[in-house]
ChimeraX commands (.cxc) that place a marker at each C-alpha (Angstrom):
marker #1 position 35.18,-5.75,10.86 radius 0.5
marker #1 position 36.89,-2.58,12.06 radius 0.5
marker #1 position 34.96,0.69,12.37 radius 0.5
marker #1 position 36.25,4.26,12.56 radius 0.5
marker #1 position 34.61,7.35,14.04 radius 0.5
marker #1 position 34.31,10.30,11.65 radius 0.5
marker #1 position 35.62,13.70,12.76 radius 0.5
marker #1 position 35.67,17.25,11.44 radius 0.5
marker #1 position 38.97,19.02,10.68 radius 0.5
marker #1 position 39.23,20.26,14.27 radius 0.5
marker #1 position 38.90,16.75,15.70 radius 0.5
marker #1 position 35.27,17.00,16.82 radius 0.5
marker #1 position 33.34,13.74,16.44 radius 0.5
marker #1 position 30.56,14.07,13.83 radius 0.5
marker #1 position 28.48,11.31,15.48 radius 0.5
marker #1 position 29.07,9.07,12.47 radius 0.5
marker #1 position 30.93,5.79,12.05 radius 0.5
marker #1 position 32.26,4.15,8.89 radius 0.5
marker #1 position 33.72,0.74,8.10 radius 0.5
marker #1 position 37.48,0.55,7.59 radius 0.5
marker #1 position 38.20,1.14,3.92 radius 0.5
marker #1 position 35.07,3.21,3.26 radius 0.5
marker #1 position 35.79,6.44,1.43 radius 0.5
marker #1 position 35.69,9.59,3.53 radius 0.5
marker #1 position 34.02,12.74,2.24 radius 0.5
marker #1 position 36.23,15.82,1.74 radius 0.5
marker #1 position 35.09,17.31,5.05 radius 0.5
marker #1 position 35.55,14.04,7.00 radius 0.5
marker #1 position 38.61,12.89,8.93 radius 0.5
marker #1 position 39.70,9.80,10.83 radius 0.5
marker #1 position 42.40,9.41,13.48 radius 0.5
marker #1 position 45.76,7.70,13.15 radius 0.5
marker #1 position 48.29,7.25,15.95 radius 0.5
marker #1 position 52.03,6.86,15.61 radius 0.5
marker #1 position 54.24,6.00,18.56 radius 0.5
marker #1 position 57.99,6.19,19.02 radius 0.5
marker #1 position 59.75,4.33,21.84 radius 0.5
marker #1 position 62.91,6.18,22.86 radius 0.5
marker #1 position 65.30,4.06,24.92 radius 0.5
marker #1 position 67.67,5.28,27.64 radius 0.5
marker #1 position 70.60,5.03,25.19 radius 0.5
marker #1 position 68.98,7.63,22.89 radius 0.5
marker #1 position 67.97,5.10,20.23 radius 0.5
marker #1 position 64.50,4.22,18.98 radius 0.5
marker #1 position 62.69,0.93,18.56 radius 0.5
marker #1 position 61.60,0.74,14.91 radius 0.5
marker #1 position 59.54,-1.83,13.05 radius 0.5
marker #1 position 59.50,-3.16,9.52 radius 0.5
marker #1 position 55.99,-3.45,8.13 radius 0.5
marker #1 position 54.79,-6.83,6.91 radius 0.5
marker #1 position 54.84,-7.58,3.20 radius 0.5
marker #1 position 51.08,-8.22,3.56 radius 0.5
marker #1 position 50.36,-4.54,4.30 radius 0.5
marker #1 position 48.48,-2.60,1.60 radius 0.5
marker #1 position 50.55,0.54,2.09 radius 0.5
marker #1 position 54.30,0.78,2.62 radius 0.5
marker #1 position 54.76,-3.01,2.68 radius 0.5
marker #1 position 58.26,-4.01,3.77 radius 0.5
marker #1 position 59.19,-0.45,4.78 radius 0.5
marker #1 position 60.66,0.54,8.13 radius 0.5
marker #1 position 58.44,2.69,10.35 radius 0.5
marker #1 position 58.11,4.16,13.83 radius 0.5
marker #1 position 57.73,1.79,16.81 radius 0.5
marker #1 position 53.97,1.25,16.32 radius 0.5
marker #1 position 51.03,2.92,14.63 radius 0.5
marker #1 position 47.61,2.55,13.13 radius 0.5
marker #1 position 44.03,3.73,13.00 radius 0.5
marker #1 position 42.05,4.63,16.09 radius 0.5
marker #1 position 38.95,2.45,16.10 radius 0.5
marker #1 position 35.42,3.59,16.93 radius 0.5
marker #1 position 34.88,4.77,20.52 radius 0.5
marker #1 position 38.62,4.84,21.31 radius 0.5
marker #1 position 40.60,7.88,22.35 radius 0.5
marker #1 position 43.95,8.45,20.61 radius 0.5
marker #1 position 45.76,7.32,23.79 radius 0.5
marker #1 position 43.69,4.13,23.99 radius 0.5
marker #1 position 44.39,3.46,20.31 radius 0.5
marker #1 position 48.12,3.98,20.81 radius 0.5
marker #1 position 48.21,1.63,23.81 radius 0.5
marker #1 position 46.33,-0.99,21.77 radius 0.5
marker #1 position 48.69,-0.65,18.79 radius 0.5
marker #1 position 51.80,-1.09,20.98 radius 0.5
marker #1 position 50.28,-4.22,22.52 radius 0.5
marker #1 position 49.03,-5.69,19.22 radius 0.5
marker #1 position 52.07,-4.99,17.06 radius 0.5
marker #1 position 54.92,-5.40,19.57 radius 0.5
marker #1 position 53.41,-7.12,22.61 radius 0.5
marker #1 position 54.50,-4.19,24.80 radius 0.5
marker #1 position 52.37,-2.81,27.63 radius 0.5
marker #1 position 52.38,0.99,27.74 radius 0.5
marker #1 position 50.43,3.04,30.28 radius 0.5
marker #1 position 48.62,6.30,29.53 radius 0.5
marker #1 position 51.10,8.11,31.79 radius 0.5
marker #1 position 54.01,6.93,29.61 radius 0.5
marker #1 position 52.46,8.41,26.44 radius 0.5
marker #1 position 53.59,11.96,25.72 radius 0.5
marker #1 position 51.69,13.66,22.90 radius 0.5
marker #1 position 54.29,15.48,20.78 radius 0.5
marker #1 position 52.31,16.63,17.75 radius 0.5
marker #1 position 48.88,16.64,16.12 radius 0.5
marker #1 position 49.00,16.91,12.34 radius 0.5
marker #1 position 46.05,17.24,9.98 radius 0.5
marker #1 position 46.74,16.03,6.47 radius 0.5
marker #1 position 44.31,15.06,3.72 radius 0.5
marker #1 position 41.48,13.19,5.53 radius 0.5
marker #1 position 43.58,12.19,8.52 radius 0.5
marker #1 position 44.40,13.63,11.93 radius 0.5
marker #1 position 47.69,12.15,13.15 radius 0.5
marker #1 position 48.48,11.94,16.87 radius 0.5
marker #1 position 52.22,11.49,17.37 radius 0.5
marker #1 position 53.33,10.05,20.72 radius 0.5
marker #1 position 56.72,9.58,22.37 radius 0.5
marker #1 position 57.35,6.93,25.01 radius 0.5
marker #1 position 60.57,6.99,27.03 radius 0.5
marker #1 position 61.04,3.35,27.96 radius 0.5
marker #1 position 64.07,1.07,27.98 radius 0.5
marker #1 position 62.70,-1.76,25.82 radius 0.5
marker #1 position 65.00,-4.54,24.58 radius 0.5
marker #1 position 64.40,-6.45,21.36 radius 0.5
marker #1 position 64.04,-9.64,23.44 radius 0.5
marker #1 position 60.88,-8.23,25.08 radius 0.5
marker #1 position 59.10,-7.70,21.76 radius 0.5
marker #1 position 56.52,-10.17,20.47 radius 0.5
marker #1 position 55.79,-9.21,16.86 radius 0.5
marker #1 position 52.32,-9.54,15.34 radius 0.5
marker #1 position 53.27,-11.36,12.13 radius 0.5
marker #1 position 50.35,-9.96,10.10 radius 0.5
marker #1 position 51.58,-6.43,10.80 radius 0.5
marker #1 position 55.31,-6.56,11.59 radius 0.5
marker #1 position 58.11,-8.58,9.97 radius 0.5
marker #1 position 61.11,-7.25,11.92 radius 0.5
marker #1 position 62.16,-4.85,14.66 radius 0.5
marker #1 position 65.43,-3.04,15.29 radius 0.5
marker #1 position 67.09,-0.35,17.37 radius 0.5
marker #1 position 68.10,2.80,15.48 radius 0.5
marker #1 position 69.60,6.21,16.13 radius 0.5
marker #1 position 68.11,9.36,14.64 radius 0.5
marker #1 position 71.03,9.42,12.20 radius 0.5
marker #1 position 70.38,5.84,11.11 radius 0.5
marker #1 position 66.67,6.59,10.60 radius 0.5
marker #1 position 67.53,9.69,8.55 radius 0.5
marker #1 position 69.87,7.61,6.37 radius 0.5
marker #1 position 67.15,4.96,5.92 radius 0.5
marker #1 position 64.74,7.70,4.82 radius 0.5
marker #1 position 67.30,8.90,2.24 radius 0.5
marker #1 position 67.75,5.29,1.11 radius 0.5
marker #1 position 63.94,5.00,0.81 radius 0.5
marker #1 position 63.79,2.02,3.17 radius 0.5
marker #1 position 62.04,4.00,5.95 radius 0.5
marker #1 position 58.68,5.72,5.48 radius 0.5
marker #1 position 59.55,9.42,5.21 radius 0.5
marker #1 position 56.93,11.75,6.66 radius 0.5
marker #1 position 57.14,15.54,6.76 radius 0.5
marker #1 position 56.91,15.84,10.55 radius 0.5
marker #1 position 60.01,13.73,11.32 radius 0.5
marker #1 position 62.57,16.55,11.16 radius 0.5
marker #1 position 60.74,18.74,13.70 radius 0.5
marker #1 position 59.88,15.70,15.83 radius 0.5
marker #1 position 63.50,14.58,16.13 radius 0.5
marker #1 position 64.69,18.14,16.87 radius 0.5
marker #1 position 62.11,18.47,19.66 radius 0.5
marker #1 position 63.26,15.45,21.66 radius 0.5
marker link #1:1,2 radius 0.2
marker link #1:2,3 radius 0.2
marker link #1:3,4 radius 0.2
marker link #1:4,5 radius 0.2
marker link #1:5,6 radius 0.2
marker link #1:6,7 radius 0.2
marker link #1:7,8 radius 0.2
marker link #1:8,9 radius 0.2
marker link #1:9,10 radius 0.2
marker link #1:10,11 radius 0.2
marker link #1:11,12 radius 0.2
marker link #1:12,13 radius 0.2
marker link #1:13,14 radius 0.2
marker link #1:14,15 radius 0.2
marker link #1:15,16 radius 0.2
marker link #1:16,17 radius 0.2
marker link #1:17,18 radius 0.2
marker link #1:18,19 radius 0.2
marker link #1:19,20 radius 0.2
marker link #1:20,21 radius 0.2
marker link #1:21,22 radius 0.2
marker link #1:22,23 radius 0.2
marker link #1:23,24 radius 0.2
marker link #1:24,25 radius 0.2
marker link #1:25,26 radius 0.2
marker link #1:26,27 radius 0.2
marker link #1:27,28 radius 0.2
marker link #1:28,29 radius 0.2
marker link #1:29,30 radius 0.2
marker link #1:30,31 radius 0.2
marker link #1:31,32 radius 0.2
marker link #1:32,33 radius 0.2
marker link #1:33,34 radius 0.2
marker link #1:34,35 radius 0.2
marker link #1:35,36 radius 0.2
marker link #1:36,37 radius 0.2
marker link #1:37,38 radius 0.2
marker link #1:38,39 radius 0.2
marker link #1:39,40 radius 0.2
marker link #1:40,41 radius 0.2
marker link #1:41,42 radius 0.2
marker link #1:42,43 radius 0.2
marker link #1:43,44 radius 0.2
marker link #1:44,45 radius 0.2
marker link #1:45,46 radius 0.2
marker link #1:46,47 radius 0.2
marker link #1:47,48 radius 0.2
marker link #1:48,49 radius 0.2
marker link #1:49,50 radius 0.2
marker link #1:50,51 radius 0.2
marker link #1:51,52 radius 0.2
marker link #1:52,53 radius 0.2
marker link #1:53,54 radius 0.2
marker link #1:54,55 radius 0.2
marker link #1:55,56 radius 0.2
marker link #1:56,57 radius 0.2
marker link #1:57,58 radius 0.2
marker link #1:58,59 radius 0.2
marker link #1:59,60 radius 0.2
marker link #1:60,61 radius 0.2
marker link #1:61,62 radius 0.2
marker link #1:62,63 radius 0.2
marker link #1:63,64 radius 0.2
marker link #1:64,65 radius 0.2
marker link #1:65,66 radius 0.2
marker link #1:66,67 radius 0.2
marker link #1:67,68 radius 0.2
marker link #1:68,69 radius 0.2
marker link #1:69,70 radius 0.2
marker link #1:70,71 radius 0.2
marker link #1:71,72 radius 0.2
marker link #1:72,73 radius 0.2
marker link #1:73,74 radius 0.2
marker link #1:74,75 radius 0.2
marker link #1:75,76 radius 0.2
marker link #1:76,77 radius 0.2
marker link #1:77,78 radius 0.2
marker link #1:78,79 radius 0.2
marker link #1:79,80 radius 0.2
marker link #1:80,81 radius 0.2
marker link #1:81,82 radius 0.2
marker link #1:82,83 radius 0.2
marker link #1:83,84 radius 0.2
marker link #1:84,85 radius 0.2
marker link #1:85,86 radius 0.2
marker link #1:86,87 radius 0.2
marker link #1:87,88 radius 0.2
marker link #1:88,89 radius 0.2
marker link #1:89,90 radius 0.2
marker link #1:90,91 radius 0.2
marker link #1:91,92 radius 0.2
marker link #1:92,93 radius 0.2
marker link #1:93,94 radius 0.2
marker link #1:94,95 radius 0.2
marker link #1:95,96 radius 0.2
marker link #1:96,97 radius 0.2
marker link #1:97,98 radius 0.2
marker link #1:98,99 radius 0.2
marker link #1:99,100 radius 0.2
marker link #1:100,101 radius 0.2
marker link #1:101,102 radius 0.2
marker link #1:102,103 radius 0.2
marker link #1:103,104 radius 0.2
marker link #1:104,105 radius 0.2
marker link #1:105,106 radius 0.2
marker link #1:106,107 radius 0.2
marker link #1:107,108 radius 0.2
marker link #1:108,109 radius 0.2
marker link #1:109,110 radius 0.2
marker link #1:110,111 radius 0.2
marker link #1:111,112 radius 0.2
marker link #1:112,113 radius 0.2
marker link #1:113,114 radius 0.2
marker link #1:114,115 radius 0.2
marker link #1:115,116 radius 0.2
marker link #1:116,117 radius 0.2
marker link #1:117,118 radius 0.2
marker link #1:118,119 radius 0.2
marker link #1:119,120 radius 0.2
marker link #1:120,121 radius 0.2
marker link #1:121,122 radius 0.2
marker link #1:122,123 radius 0.2
marker link #1:123,124 radius 0.2
marker link #1:124,125 radius 0.2
marker link #1:125,126 radius 0.2
marker link #1:126,127 radius 0.2
marker link #1:127,128 radius 0.2
marker link #1:128,129 radius 0.2
marker link #1:129,130 radius 0.2
marker link #1:130,131 radius 0.2
marker link #1:131,132 radius 0.2
marker link #1:132,133 radius 0.2
marker link #1:133,134 radius 0.2
marker link #1:134,135 radius 0.2
marker link #1:135,136 radius 0.2
marker link #1:136,137 radius 0.2
marker link #1:137,138 radius 0.2
marker link #1:138,139 radius 0.2
marker link #1:139,140 radius 0.2
marker link #1:140,141 radius 0.2
marker link #1:141,142 radius 0.2
marker link #1:142,143 radius 0.2
marker link #1:143,144 radius 0.2
marker link #1:144,145 radius 0.2
marker link #1:145,146 radius 0.2
marker link #1:146,147 radius 0.2
marker link #1:147,148 radius 0.2
marker link #1:148,149 radius 0.2
marker link #1:149,150 radius 0.2
marker link #1:150,151 radius 0.2
marker link #1:151,152 radius 0.2
marker link #1:152,153 radius 0.2
marker link #1:153,154 radius 0.2
marker link #1:154,155 radius 0.2
marker link #1:155,156 radius 0.2
marker link #1:156,157 radius 0.2
marker link #1:157,158 radius 0.2
marker link #1:158,159 radius 0.2
marker link #1:159,160 radius 0.2
marker link #1:160,161 radius 0.2
marker link #1:161,162 radius 0.2
view
């Protein structure tokens, strides 16, 4: 069973823990990390979410992402997600925090990793990921328009800031 720490809107831990899936109160927040691997050629590693996922099943998404579990920092959670979903080892020094976004009951930590990863290096976690690819910003934007890529509000500013 997975547990999440509960935070206030400013990201301060409330000294409470809930089980994954438990409803958060209006004043409660949990942490989610999203990571983008940017290769030397200017393209990103992207993943297609498994059809078993409850949300956005079969949709394309950033390189890796998920909930930060209890007692983890956002960086630790991001490192774990890269390893679990793609089998890629990322160090804390490679993680560059690009944005923190608070939305609904979630605080998103958005990371960029500049690393020349090939598709051959990736070991997908089948429960989470059904495919991986390499994509330019333009290709990702087209996929968002085609509604095959999860479209989040921060993407435009994120891509401009790279």
